[in-house]
C-alpha positions in Angstrom: 1.5 -25.0 21.1 -0.9 -21.8 20.8 -4.3 -22.4 21.6 -7.0 -20.6 19.5 -10.6 -20.0 20.9 -13.2 -20.9 18.1 -16.3 -19.0 18.9 -18.3 -22.0 18.5 -16.1 -24.9 19.5 -13.9 -23.3 22.2 -10.2 -23.6 22.7 -8.3 -25.8 20.3 -4.8 -26.3 19.1 -3.4 -23.7 16.2 -2.9 -26.7 14.0 -6.7 -26.9 13.3 -6.9 -23.3 12.1 -6.0 -21.7 8.9 -5.3 -18.0 8.2 -8.0 -16.3 6.2 -6.5 -13.0 5.5 -7.2 -9.4 6.9 -10.5 -8.7 8.3 -12.9 -5.8 7.5 -12.4 -5.5 3.9 -15.3 -4.4 1.8 -15.8 -6.0 -1.6 -15.9 -3.6 -4.6 -18.9 -3.4 -6.8 -18.6 -5.7 -9.9 -18.6 -2.5 -12.0 -15.5 -1.3 -10.1 -12.3 -0.8 -12.3 -9.2 -3.1 -12.5 -7.1 -0.6 -10.2 -9.9 -1.0 -7.4 -10.0 -4.8 -7.9 -6.3 -5.1 -8.0 -6.1 -3.2 -4.6 -9.0 -5.3 -3.2 -7.4 -8.5 -3.9 -3.6 -7.9 -3.3 -3.0 -5.1 -1.0 -3.3 -5.7 2.6 -2.1 -4.2 5.7 0.8 -5.5 7.5 1.2 -3.7 10.8 3.4 -4.1 13.6 1.2 -4.9 16.4 -2.2 -5.7 16.8 -4.2 -6.7 13.6 -7.8 -7.8 12.8 -7.7 -11.3 10.9 -10.0 -13.8 9.5 -9.2 -17.6 10.6 -11.1 -20.6 10.1 -11.4 -23.6 12.0 -10.7 -26.2 9.4 -11.5 -29.6 10.7 -13.6 -28.4 13.4 -16.9 -26.4 12.8 -15.4 -25.4 9.5 -16.5 -21.7 10.2 -14.7 -18.5 9.7 -14.4 -15.9 12.6 -12.5 -12.8 13.5 -9.4 -12.9 15.4 -7.4 -10.0 16.8 -3.7 -11.0 16.9 -0.6 -9.2 17.9 1.8 -9.7 15.0 4.9 -9.1 17.2 4.1 -11.6 20.1 1.7 -13.8 18.0 -0.8 -13.4 21.1 -4.5 -13.6 20.3 -6.4 -11.3 22.5 -9.9 -11.8 21.1 -12.0 -13.9 18.9 -15.6 -13.3 17.7 -18.2 -14.5 15.2 -18.2 -12.7 12.0 -21.3 -10.2 11.6 -22.6 -7.0 13.2 -21.4 -6.4 16.5 
C-alpha cells in the first residue's frame, strides 16, 4: 500500500485520499468565452513522468493539498499545502 504524507496529518494509507485533478490551473474570468471555459474544465496535461496534482485527505482533515507524483512509477516525491510558496 502506498503511503501519502498529508501536510497536516502526516503519512496515511492511500485509501484515505482522493485525486483532485491537475494543480496550478488558473480559473478564467466569469466573462471568458465558451472556448476558454471549455479548455479550463476539460483539457488537462497527461505527462509521462513528474506531474503536479491536487489531492484531498477525505476522512482525515478534509483539506486539499499539492502533490508531485511520477505517473510512471506512481511515486510521490513531495506534498505541500496549497498557497503561496
